[in-house]
C-alpha positions in Angstrom: -44.0 17.2 2.3 -42.9 19.9 4.9 -40.3 22.6 4.5 -38.3 21.0 7.5 -38.3 17.3 5.6 -37.3 18.9 2.5 -34.4 20.7 4.1 -33.4 17.4 5.8 -33.5 15.4 2.8 -31.3 18.2 1.0 -28.9 18.0 3.6 -28.5 14.5 3.3 -27.9 14.4 -0.1 -25.1 17.4 0.2 -23.5 15.0 2.6 -23.9 12.1 0.5 -22.5 13.9 -2.6 -19.7 15.2 -0.5 -18.9 11.7 0.4 -19.1 10.4 -3.0 -16.7 13.0 -4.3 -14.1 12.5 -1.4 -11.5 10.6 -3.0 -8.5 8.7 -1.6 -5.3 7.7 -3.8 -2.4 5.8 -2.6 1.1 5.8 -3.8 4.1 3.8 -2.7 7.7 4.2 -3.0 9.5 1.4 -5.2 10.9 -0.5 -2.1 7.3 -0.2 -0.7 8.7 1.4 2.7 7.1 5.1 1.8 3.4 5.1 1.8 1.5 8.2 0.6 -2.1 8.8 0.8 -3.6 11.6 -1.2 -7.4 12.9 -0.3 -9.4 15.1 -2.8 -12.5 16.6 -1.8 -13.2 20.1 -1.0 -9.6 20.4 -0.4 -6.6 18.3 -1.4 -4.4 16.8 1.4 -1.7 14.7 1.5 0.1 12.3 4.3 3.2 10.4 4.7 4.1 7.1 6.5 7.6 5.3 6.4 7.9 1.6 7.1 4.8 1.8 9.4 5.8 5.2 11.3 3.6 8.4 10.4 5.7 11.3 9.2 3.3 13.5 7.9 -0.2 13.7 9.1 -2.9 15.1 6.3 -1.4 18.3 5.0 -3.3 20.7 2.7 -1.9 21.9 -0.6 -3.4 24.7 -2.7 -2.6 27.7 -4.7 -4.6 30.9 -5.1 -4.4 33.2 -8.2 -5.2 37.1 -8.0 -8.2 36.3 -9.9 -9.8 34.4 -7.1 -9.0 30.8 -8.8 -7.8 28.3 -6.2 -5.9 25.2 -7.4 -6.8 22.6 -4.7 -10.0 24.2 -3.2 -13.3 23.2 -4.6 -11.5 22.2 -7.8 -13.1 19.9 -10.4 -11.5 16.5 -10.3 -11.0 15.2 -14.0 -9.0 11.8 -13.1 -5.8 10.4 -12.5 -2.6 8.7 -14.4 0.1 7.0 -12.7 3.6 5.9 -14.0 6.8 4.2 -12.7 10.4 5.1 -13.9 13.4 3.4 -13.2 16.6 4.6 -15.1 20.0 5.8 -14.7 21.0 9.6 -15.2 24.8 10.2 -16.5 25.4 12.9 -14.0 27.7 15.8 -14.7 30.2 17.3 -12.1 28.3 15.6 -9.2 29.3 13.1 -6.5 28.4 10.1 -8.4 28.7 9.5 -12.1 25.3 7.5 -12.5 22.2 8.5 -10.5 19.5 6.0 -10.0 16.0 7.7 -10.8 13.8 5.3 -9.7 10.2 6.4 -8.4 6.4 5.7 -8.9 4.4 8.8 -9.9 0.6 9.7 -9.2 -0.8 12.7 -11.4 -4.0 13.9 -10.4 -5.8 16.0 -13.1 -8.2 19.0 -12.4 -9.9 21.7 -14.7 -7.0 24.2 -15.3 -4.1 22.5 -13.4 -2.6 19.1 -12.4 -0.7 18.0 -9.0 2.0 15.5 -9.4 3.1 13.2 -6.5 6.6 11.3 -6.8 7.6 8.8 -4.4 11.0 7.7 -4.3 12.7 5.3 -1.6 14.4 8.3 -0.3 11.3 10.7 0.1 8.4 12.3 -1.4 8.0 15.1 -4.0 5.0 16.8 -5.2 4.5 20.0 -7.5 1.6 22.0 -9.2 1.3 22.3 -13.1 -0.9 25.3 -14.4 -2.6 24.7 -17.5 -3.6 28.3 -17.9 -3.5 29.4 -21.6 -3.0 33.2 -21.0 -1.3 35.5 -18.2 -2.1 34.8 -14.5 -0.7 35.9 -11.2 -0.1 33.6 -8.1 -1.3 35.3 -4.8 -0.3 32.7 -2.4 0.5 28.9 -2.1 -0.4 26.8 0.7 2.4 24.3 1.5 1.7 22.4 5.0 3.8 19.9 6.8 1.8 18.5 9.5 3.9 16.4 12.1 2.4 14.1 14.5 4.0 15.6 17.7 6.2 18.1 19.0 9.3 16.8 17.4 12.6 18.4 17.5 14.2 20.4 14.5 17.4 21.6 13.2 16.1 25.2 12.2 18.5 27.8 10.1 16.7 30.7 11.1 17.2 34.0 8.8 19.4 36.6 10.7 20.1 40.2 10.4 16.8 41.5 9.7 14.7 44.1 11.2 12.9 42.7 14.2 9.8 45.4 13.6 9.5 44.5 10.1 8.9 40.8 9.3 9.0 41.3 5.6 12.6 42.5 6.0 13.5 38.8 6.4 13.0 38.3 2.6 16.6 40.2 2.1 19.1 37.5 3.9 22.6 36.1 2.8 21.0 32.4 3.6 23.7 32.0 6.2 23.3 30.7 9.8 24.0 28.2 12.0 21.1 25.7 13.2 19.1 25.9 16.5 18.1 22.6 17.7 14.8 22.9 19.2 11.3 21.4 19.4 8.7 22.6 17.0 6.9 24.3 19.9 9.8 26.4 20.6 10.1 27.9 17.2 10.7 31.7 17.5 7.3 33.1 15.9 9.1 36.3 14.8 11.2 34.2 12.6 11.5 32.7 9.3 13.8 29.6 8.5 15.5 29.0 5.2 15.6 25.8 3.7 16.9 22.7 3.8 15.5 22.1 7.3 15.6 18.9 9.2 12.9 17.4 11.5 13.6 14.3 13.7 11.1 11.6 14.4 11.3 10.4 18.2 12.8 6.9 17.1 15.8 8.2 14.6 13.8 8.6 11.3 15.1 12.0 9.8 13.0 14.2 7.6 14.7 16.9 5.6 12.3 19.7 3.8 13.7 21.5 0.8 12.6 22.2 -2.9 13.6 21.5 -6.4 13.7 22.6 -10.0 13.0 26.3 -8.8 13.6 28.0 -12.0 10.9 30.9 -12.1 9.2 31.2 -8.9 10.1 32.3 -5.4 12.1 30.3 -3.0 10.3 28.7 0.2 10.9 29.5 3.7 9.2 27.7 6.5 7.5 29.5 9.6 5.6 28.1 12.5 3.8 31.2 14.0 1.5 29.2 16.4 4.3 27.3 17.7 2.6 24.2 17.2 3.4 21.1 15.0 2.7 22.4 11.7 5.3 24.2 9.3 4.0 26.3 6.6 5.6 27.5 3.6 6.1 31.5 2.9 7.0 33.0 -0.1 8.7 36.6 -1.0 6.0 38.8 -2.8 6.8 40.1 -6.2 9.3 43.2 -6.0 7.3 46.5 -6.9 10.0 49.3 -6.1 13.4 48.6 -6.3 16.9 50.8 -5.8 20.5 50.3 -6.3 22.2 50.1 -2.9 23.4 47.6 -0.4 27.0 46.3 -0.3 29.1 48.9 -2.3 26.1 49.6 -4.8 26.2 46.2 -6.0 22.6 45.1 -5.1 19.2 46.0 -6.0 17.1 46.6 -2.6 13.6 46.0 -2.8 11.6 48.9 -0.8 7.9 47.7 -1.8 6.5 44.7 -2.8 3.2 43.8 -5.0 0.3 41.7 -3.2 1.2 38.6 -5.1 4.6 36.3 -5.4 4.6 35.5 -9.0 3.2 36.4 -12.5 3.4 34.3 -15.5 2.3 34.8 -19.5 0.9 31.1 -19.4 0.7 27.8 -17.7 4.0 26.5 -16.2 5.3 23.9 -13.8 6.2 24.8 -10.3 9.0 23.9 -8.3 8.9 20.3 -6.4 8.3 20.5 -2.6 10.5 17.7 -1.4 10.3 15.7 1.8 13.7 13.6 2.2 12.9 10.8 4.4 15.7 8.4 5.9 15.9 6.0 8.8 18.8 7.1 9.9 21.1 10.1 9.7 23.7 8.8 7.3 20.9 8.3 4.6 20.6 11.9 4.3 23.9 12.4 2.7 23.4 10.0 -0.2 20.0 11.3 -1.2 19.6 12.5 -4.7 16.1 13.4 -4.9 17.0 17.3 -5.7 19.3 16.5 -8.7 16.6 13.9 -9.8 14.0 16.2 -9.9 15.8 19.3 -11.6 15.1 19.8 -15.3 17.6 18.0 -17.4 19.9 20.0 -19.8 18.5 20.7 -23.2 19.3 17.4 -25.3 21.3 19.4 -27.8 23.5 21.0 -25.4 27.4 20.6 -24.7 28.8 21.0 -21.6 31.6 19.2 -21.9 34.0 22.4 -21.7 33.1 22.9 -18.4 36.0 22.0 -16.1 35.4 21.6 -12.1 38.7 22.1 -10.1 40.6 24.0 -7.3 40.8 27.6 -7.2 44.0 29.4 -5.6 41.7 32.3 -3.6 43.2 35.7 -2.1 40.3 37.2 -0.3 40.2 35.0 2.8 44.0 35.5 3.2 44.1 39.1 2.7 46.3 39.1 -0.2 49.0 38.0 2.0 52.3 37.1 0.9 55.4 37.1 2.7 59.1 36.6 1.3 58.2 38.8 -1.6 59.9 42.0 -3.1 56.7 43.8 -3.9 53.9 45.1 -2.0 51.1 42.6 -2.1 47.5 43.5 -2.7 45.2 44.0 -5.8 47.8 44.4 -8.2 49.5 42.6 -11.3 52.6 41.2 -9.4 50.3 39.8 -6.4 48.2 38.0 -9.1 51.0 36.8 -11.2 52.4 35.2 -7.8 49.0 33.2 -7.2 49.0 32.4 -10.7 52.6 30.8 -10.4 51.5 29.1 -7.2 48.5 27.6 -8.8 50.4 26.6 -11.9 53.4 24.7 -9.7 50.6 22.8 -7.8 48.6 21.8 -10.6 45.3 24.1 -9.5 43.5 25.0 -12.2 42.1 28.7 -11.4 42.8 31.7 -9.5 40.1 34.0 -8.5 40.2 37.8 -8.6 37.9 38.6 -5.8 36.1 41.9 -4.9 38.6 45.0 -5.8 39.6 44.5 -9.4 36.6 46.6 -10.8 36.3 50.1 -9.5 34.4 50.5 -6.5 30.8 51.9 -6.1 30.2 52.1 -10.0 28.6 48.7 -10.3 30.3 48.5 -13.7 32.3 45.5 -14.6 33.9 47.2 -17.6 35.8 49.7 -15.4 38.8 48.0 -14.1 41.2 49.5 -11.3 44.5 50.7 -12.9 46.5 48.5 -11.1 45.3 45.5 -12.8 46.0 44.6 -16.7 43.1 41.9 -17.1 44.3 41.3 -20.7 48.0 40.7 -19.6 46.8 38.5 -16.6 44.4 36.4 -18.6 47.2 35.7 -21.3 49.9 35.1 -18.5 47.5 32.8 -17.0 46.8 30.8 -19.9 50.5 30.5 -20.5 50.6 28.5 -17.2 47.7 26.6 -17.9 45.7 28.4 -15.4 42.1 29.8 -15.9 40.9 33.0 -14.3 37.5 33.6 -12.5 36.4 37.0 -11.7 34.3 38.3 -8.9 31.0 40.2 -9.8 28.5 42.0 -7.7 25.1 40.9 -8.5 23.8 44.2 -10.1 27.1 45.0 -12.0 26.6 41.4 -13.7 23.0 41.7 -14.3 22.7 45.3 -15.6 25.0 44.5 -18.5 25.0 40.7 -18.6 25.4 40.1 -22.2 28.2 42.4 -23.0 30.1 41.4 -19.7 29.7 37.9 -20.6 31.0 38.4 -24.4 33.6 40.6 -23.4 35.5 38.6 -20.9 34.8 35.4 -22.7 36.6 36.8 -25.6 39.5 37.8 -23.1 39.9 34.4 -22.0 38.3 34.7 -18.6 36.9 31.1 -17.3 34.0 32.3 -15.2 32.4 34.5 -12.9 31.8 34.3 -9.1 28.5 36.3 -8.7 27.8 37.7 -5.3 25.4 39.5 -3.3 22.0 38.4 -4.4 20.7 38.1 -1.1 17.2 37.5 -2.1 14.9 34.4 -3.6 11.9 36.3 -5.1 10.4 35.3 -8.5 12.8 38.2 -10.2 15.9 37.0 -8.4 15.3 33.5 -8.8 15.0 34.3 -12.6 18.2 36.1 -12.7 20.1 32.8 -11.8 18.4 31.1 -14.4 19.3 33.8 -17.1 22.8 34.2 -15.7 23.4 30.4 -15.9 22.0 30.3 -19.6 23.7 33.7 -20.7 27.1 32.5 -19.2 26.8 28.9 -20.9 26.2 30.5 -24.4 29.9 32.3 -23.8 31.5 29.2 -22.3 31.8 30.4 -18.9 31.2 28.9 -15.3 29.1 30.6 -12.5 29.8 30.1 -8.9 26.6 31.6 -7.0 27.9 33.2 -3.8 25.8 35.2 -1.6 22.6 33.2 -2.7 20.1 30.8 -1.7 20.6 26.7 -1.4 20.8 24.7 -4.7 17.8 23.4 -6.2 18.9 21.4 -9.2 20.0 24.5 -11.5 23.7 22.8 -11.6 21.8 19.9 -13.5 19.8 22.1 -15.8 23.0 24.2 -16.5 26.1 22.2 -15.5 28.0 25.5 -15.8 26.7 26.4 -12.8 29.3 25.0 -10.7 29.1 25.7 -7.2 26.8 27.7 -4.6 27.3 29.3 -1.4 24.0 29.6 1.1 26.1 28.1 3.6 27.8 29.4 6.9 31.4 28.7 5.5 34.9 29.3 6.6 34.8 33.2 5.8 32.7 33.7 8.9 35.7 32.7 10.9 37.5 36.1 9.8 34.9 37.9 12.0 32.8 35.4 14.1 33.2 35.8 17.8 34.4 32.7 20.0 31.0 31.9 20.9 30.5 30.7 17.1 30.5 27.0 17.1 31.7 26.5 13.4 32.9 22.8 14.6 29.5 21.5 15.3 28.1 23.2 12.3 30.7 21.4 10.1 29.3 18.0 11.1 25.6 19.3 10.9 25.5 20.6 7.4 26.4 17.2 5.4 23.3 16.2 6.7 21.0 19.0 6.0 22.5 21.6 3.6 24.4 19.3 1.6 21.1 17.3 0.8 20.2 20.3 -1.7 23.6 20.2 -3.4 27.0 21.4 -3.3 28.6 24.5 -1.6 31.2 27.2 -1.7 32.4 26.4 2.1 36.1 27.7 1.0 38.1 25.4 3.3 41.8 24.7 3.5 42.8 26.9 6.5 46.7 26.2 7.5 46.2 28.2 11.0 44.3 25.8 13.0 43.0 26.6 16.7 41.6 24.4 19.4 38.6 25.6 21.1 40.2 27.5 23.5 42.6 29.2 21.1 40.4 30.3 18.4 39.8 34.1 17.8 38.8 36.2 14.7 41.8 37.6 13.1 40.3 39.3 9.7 43.9 39.5 8.2 45.5 36.5 9.2 42.4 34.3 9.6 42.3 30.6 11.4 39.8 27.8 11.6 38.1 26.1 14.6 39.4 22.3 15.0 42.5 20.8 13.7 44.4 20.9 10.4 43.5 17.0 9.7 39.9 18.3 9.6 40.5 21.2 7.0 41.8 18.1 4.9 38.7 15.8 5.3 36.8 18.7 4.4 37.9 18.4 0.9 36.3 14.9 0.8 33.3 15.2 3.0 31.9 18.4 1.5 30.5 18.5 -2.2 32.2 21.5 -4.0 32.9 20.9 -7.7 34.6 24.5 -7.8 36.8 24.1 -4.4 39.1 26.9 -2.9 42.1 26.9 -1.4 41.5 29.7 1.3 44.9 30.2 2.6 48.0 32.3 1.3 50.4 30.4 -1.1 53.1 31.4 1.5 51.3 29.4 4.2 50.6 26.4 1.8 54.3 26.3 0.7 55.6 25.9 4.4 53.1 22.9 4.6 54.0 21.0 1.4 52.5 17.5 2.5 48.9 19.1 3.1 49.4 21.1 0.2 49.8 18.3 -2.1 46.8 16.5 -0.7 44.6 19.6 -1.1 45.8 20.3 -4.8 45.5 16.6 -5.9 41.9 15.5 -4.3 39.6 15.6 -7.0 36.4 17.7 -6.8 33.8 15.5 -8.5 33.6 11.9 -8.0 32.5 8.6 -9.9 31.1 7.0 -6.9 30.0 7.9 -3.2 29.7 5.6 0.0 28.6 7.0 3.0 30.5 5.4 5.8 28.7 6.6 9.1 27.6 9.6 10.6 25.3 11.2 13.4 24.0 14.4 12.7 26.0 17.4 14.6 28.1 14.8 16.1 30.4 13.2 13.4 30.6 12.0 9.7 32.6 9.6 7.4 32.4 9.5 3.8 34.3 7.6 1.2 34.3 8.9 -2.7 36.1 7.3 -5.7 37.4 8.9 -8.6 38.9 6.4 -11.1 40.7 3.7 -9.3 41.5 5.6 -6.3 39.3 5.8 -3.2 39.5 9.1 -0.7 38.2 9.1 2.6 37.2 12.0 5.0 36.1 12.0 8.7 35.2 14.8 11.2 34.1 14.9 14.6 32.7 17.5 16.9 34.4 18.9 19.8 34.4 15.3 21.4 37.3 13.1 20.8 36.2 10.1 18.7 37.6 6.7 17.7 35.8 5.2 14.8 36.3 1.8 13.0 35.3 2.0 9.4 34.2 -0.8 7.0 36.0 -0.6 4.0 34.5 -3.7 2.4 33.3 -1.6 -0.6 36.9 -2.2 -1.8 36.5 -5.7 -2.9 39.1 -8.2 -3.2 42.9 -7.6 -3.6 45.7 -5.6 -1.7 45.4 -2.0 -1.2 47.6 0.7 0.5 46.2 3.6 2.6 47.9 7.2 3.2 46.6 8.4 6.1 46.4 12.0 7.5 45.5 11.6 11.0 45.3 13.9 14.2 48.9 13.8 16.1 49.1 12.9 19.6 49.0 16.5 20.6 46.4 18.0 18.2 44.2 18.7 21.2 46.7 21.3 22.2 48.3 22.2 19.0 45.5 21.9 16.3 48.1 21.6 13.7 49.8 18.6 14.8 49.4 15.7 12.4 50.9 12.3 11.0 51.1 11.3 7.7 51.7 7.3 7.2 51.3 4.8 4.6 50.3 1.2 5.9 48.5 -1.8 4.0 44.7 -1.9 4.3 43.9 -4.5 6.6 42.4 -7.8 5.3 39.5 -7.6 7.9 38.9 -4.4 6.0 38.2 -2.6 9.2 40.2 0.6 9.8 40.5 2.1 13.2 41.2 6.0 13.5 41.4 8.2 16.5 40.2 12.1 16.1 40.9 14.6 18.4 38.7 16.9 19.7 37.5 18.9 16.8 39.5 16.7 14.6 39.3 14.6 11.6 41.4 12.5 9.2 41.7 12.2 5.4 43.1 9.4 3.3 44.0 8.1 0.0 43.4 4.2 -0.9 45.1 2.6 -3.6 45.2 -0.7 -5.2 48.8 -2.5 -4.6 
């Protein structure tokens, strides 16, 4: 046989071996509408369809270690296993009391690792699991999302970075409005943080995020070639860090390693989440991030965690009027806030930045104007708890001692701020902070941080997160910033990941033409009723009252509503909504239903279906935009009327408006 014939036969055998090695696996959601196809050969790819519509074309996944090992490329396939789960999770401090965890699962086993795919009715998730018995480092991860066409997306770009240093984007506050662009219009110089929504041309929505991020860098998305493919990008592991940043309260990364994560042994990596909804409103009810998170330890007791409202001083610049003392960071001011909270049934008062000596990053050094022991005792006598603001590095450098000391003092929690990173070291800080605070009976509100990924399920004392372009931005944002449109966008995108510390409750409200930034006497964009509605629409178990007690006491009807509306819920019904245009949500606590709705800058008439109430007579107390709310944003009407027997409620909203309501059985 000639050498040519031998070579040809060998080539044919190689092709045949490859064909035999190429395996395809199918996975469907419980309702059969979501279809996942996974191909295993030289590489591993997955594709996704929903009710016959292709959502993702074959998208490659892999993970490369520093020793040259690659999970998902030329990997030895060992087999598969499947399972189905249909159970209810008793949720803690969430938007509903019971969460249905219903999925079909496919585990692909390889030498040294597994890949797990889960199909929910609400979307797809996958994760890598390393089986390494010793130390290893992850050099890179390949996470692709290949869309069939040049679809539109709502992109939250990283902002405030050095345009000459691409890696500077790994230091950011995870706050920005959305750029509504085609995938081909992506700014190739910029990363986007998660969650991010892509629009299928016929109305389906795809939200990309991640879950169970405990010890791995967070994922950004990037589209450098302006095509239809979004790719995951991860901050490299910090090398040299220096104390600096805001008031010397941060650790600033000066250089990074050539890998993204390191481990002492095998581990489960975060879930990559692709939530899919046939319509916009379906995204608001998505529970995938909560379901995919690690449950709390079976012997853990978090019954001491108390969600609630917070009287907050920073947004209103410690401004009080009609008092006989100089307001500011001092005992008299905080006793006044405590008295206000107590009189209105508000559970907490926060001491924001300024109570600890500046530039020291030492939470044991308290300014002489503050007597924390006295204030904690005074607050306790009024049935109010105190929460302390803490810069990240001040908290991290002495975490155990700080938690022990202030827990003994009677402090109820910390608002930890200015992390501004999500590399592996910083993600691990969040887990350590949650675990340490839990041991001392302290709640944690993570401000200046990335989106939630389920840590609030693993550690229910993690009561809130920022990672949102919240109302604080109205203290300094120019008139060109459109917060009203942002407000009716985030329920469909950012809220898919979990709750947020938006800090609503402004009593100074402005129409589009009247808004201006005033740092010491800040205002909101949109109507008064919009601010009330946000307490129902937005998920926020620890929820701020951002304005001054003086302003609230001049507005007793609105203050009574804000103070009384719950912050966690037994049930949630998404009534209707269109991304970036309007939203309406109903939530139940006990036997009482609360409604909230908001519109963009277009006036809107909604007819809401209240058939979820069931039989019987109900009355509804409405807070709705007044006849002149388009001119004077604070104009509103409060009225109590019977719920129509038809269960159809018609409400008008002014430009930038909204409404809130309380429904009770007769």
